N, C-alpha and C positions, 0 to 999 in steps of 0.2 A: 485478534489479540486486542487487548485494551491499549488505548493511546498513551496511557501512563507508562507503558513499557518502553517508550522511546526516550532516548537520552535527552531530547529537547523537543519543543513543539514542532509541528509539522512545517511551518513556515521557515523556522531556523534550520530544520533538516534540509529543506529545498535549497536554502542558500549554501549550505555545506556541500550538497550534490552539485550545485552550479560551480562552485569554486573547484571541486574535485574534477568535474568535467573539463574545465578549462586547463587544469594542470595535467590532465591524463593523456595517454596515448589512445588510439582507436579502440583497442580491447578494453581498456579502463573506461572509456566513455560509454561503451555498450553496457557495462556493469552498472555504471552510475545511473544510466537511464532506467535500468530494470529496478534498482533500488528506489529511485524516485517514484516509480509507479507502484512499488510494493507498499509505500506509505498507505495506500488506500486500504490495506489489510489491517490497519490499526484504527480502531473505532472507539469512541467514548462510550461507556456503559457496558462493555463486555465483562469487565470484572477481573479478578485475579487469576481465573482459569480460562485459557483460550477455549473457544467453542468450535465445534466442527459441525458441518452440515451433513456429513456422511453417516450412514449406519455402519457401525464397526463394533469391535468387541467391548469397547467401553460404553457402548450405546446399543445393547442388543434388541431392545424392544421396539417394535414399530410405534407403539404408543408413546414411548419416550422420544422417538424421532419426530413425531408430530409435534410434541411440545417444544422440542428444540427448533423445529422449522418455524414455528410461530415467533420464536425469539430472534432466529438467525435471519429470516427473510428480509425484515426491514434493514438490518445492518448490511446484508448483502446488497440490497438495492442502493444504499448509500455508498458502499465501497465501489460498486460498479460505476456509479456516476462520477465518483471522485477520480477513479482510475482514468476515465475518458477525459476528464479535465486535465489531469497531469499529462496524459499523452498529447493533448492539444497545446499544452504549455511548452513542452519539450521541443517541438519542431520549430517554432519561432526563435526559441533561445539558441538552437543549434544554428539556424540560419544567420541570426544576427551575430553569431560569434565565429562563423566559418572563416571570416577574413582575417581573424586574429591568429589562426593556427593553420 
């Protein structure tokens, strides 16, 4: 999905997630960690229509799938790298705030 679909920029969203994590119970914290990582699914340049990597009924032709793959693959690489960064950021945040809760 396009990053413009987010209610705020990613850094502000992360700040909201941090506050939510601090205020939440264990179940809520797990959800917040998931949301934090899901930010990687929002990328600039996707446009108004979400794109899918899968061959499906909205994308029946293999030729069309290859066109979509050319567009999606760079975004997927960015999203994967970004997700790894978020996962690495979450752990030290949890550790540094463990003593508070």
